[in-house]
C-alpha positions, 0 to 999 in steps of 0.5 A: 104672804109671798116671800119678798125674794120670790119671783111673781108673774105680776111683776114680770118675773121679778121678785118684790125686792127686785121690783123695788130696787129697780123700778119703784119710784124710778123706771116704768115696767111693762108686764105682760100677763100680769093677771093671766086669763084676766076677766074683768068683774066690771062691764062698761054698763056697770061703769056707766051705772056708777057714774050715774049715782049720786056721791061717786066721783066720776068725770067725762072727758071729750076730745071734742066736747059741745062747748070746747076741745078737751072738755071736762064734765063731772057726774053724776051723769044720766042716760041722755048724756051717754046717748049724745056721745059720738062714736069715739074720741071720749072717756069716762073715769070713775074714781075709787071703784074698789069702794063700791065693787068687792070684786075689784077691791079684791085685786088689792090683795095682790099688791101685798109687796107694798105698804097697805097704807100707801094704796089710794084707790082703783080708778076705772076708765072706759073709752071707745076706739080713740078715747083718751085723756091726752098725754099728761104726767101724774105725780104718784105711782100707778099700775095700769091694768088692762081689764078688757079691750086693748089700749095703746100706751106711749111714754114720753120720759120725765119732762119735770116741772117745766113742761108746758101745758096746753092753756085754756082747758081743765086738763093738764095735757102737755103741749109737747109730747115726744114718744121715747124709743121702744116705749110704745106698746098695745096692752091686752086684758091681763097686761099691766103697765107700771109707772113711777111719778113724773113719767109723761104717758098717753093712752089711747083706746085701741078697741071699743070695749076698753076698760083700764084699772089704775091702781094708784097710790097715795103721795101727799105733797110737801105743801099738804104734809106741812099744812096738815101737820101744822094744824095737827101740832097747833091744836095741841100746843094751845096759847101758852107757848109763845115767842120769848126773849128772856136773853134780850139785849138793847139793840143798836137798830131798833127796826132790825130783825137780827139773827138772834130773833130768828134763832129763837123762832127756829128753836120754838118751831123745832121744839114743837115739831121735831118729835118723832112719835108725835109725827108717827101718830099724825102720819098714821092718822093722815094716811089712814084717812078715808078717801071720802070722809062720809062714805064710812057711816057709824053703825045705827045700832051699837054692837057690843063685845058679847055680841061680837064674840057670839057671831064670831063663835057661831061662825060669823066673819068680819072684813075691812069695810070697802073703802076702809084703811088700817095701819099699825105702828109698834109701841113695844113688844106687847102693844102697838097703836092700830090706825083705822080711818083716822082714828087710833086704838091701843091694840095687841100686835097679833090683832093689829097684823090681822086687821091690816093684813087678813081679808077675813076675820074669825073666831081665832082672834078671840084668843087675843086680849080685849079682841072682842072689845076692839072689834066691837069698836071698829064695827061701831065706827063702820071700819069693819063689817060682817060678811054678807049673810051675817046680822049686824 
């Protein structure tokens, strides 16, 4: 892993520490040649093929659709859909391409200067000349990597929550978009643009083979966090803990909801939620939940720890399944909680670090206590897979 103080071409010559202090969640950064001599592992026809498959999230945005302006259609699509499209003025977007194409997933290894559990997915968009999804604002961090062709990007500052949107369409397109000075660029293959949350931006294809990879990051809203954590806590509290008022005195006004009652509720809530380790356990589960819950299927045939040991000692290797998410939290010097796809396991720290950081897992891990058993559990859950050519 590259040192946090080492300059990186991926970050325009900044070190990870410099990028995080100067730009992350603060200001945009244009990075020329972030991936030198980059060749997209995906062709436009490959993307169209993914958009035709059941279960893959895809959208088609047409500036002048058959029924209205800025029409949005959801996949799966068919050949007839693509055949009717005009020469320009539309975009195809496919979500989570890294879940289906290993060569695209490998790009995520370059972002090891950020917490892995913050990564969401890689969305890939294709557009002929003039294709766009309109000027808009995202509420998450994103790196926009130009994979092939050219795209013209313009930034319009941070309009905030009061920004007016074009009414009557299925996209959150800004009604007013003003380009800021010196925030206007054409990106070539290998160039990348980092945008923090809340920055208005408009990207328009400047060539007929424009593929853009959007490396996005998870940023749950306060509403999502409060709702999900409340559900998690509520499941553990049961029915016995209730509002109580053993200190009640006779009220002057029976209908008044007085400060004492409000304070009792506040104490009840704080006692239920103000538990750091409980928050950590919920957050680890939540941030490793798969993007698509039905994508990671449990193994049809159970793998035993003995079988895992035999396979690894025979030269086999395991890797994280495409779309799988891992994280860990230190409990003490000898044990961590391993989070994998919304589940937990008690685990040795060295094994947890390898599972989260290493692209390939080999027989060297068998020296770690209980490693074969944990690896077998993760294979059976679908979180780990054998490399191609290895048996299940």
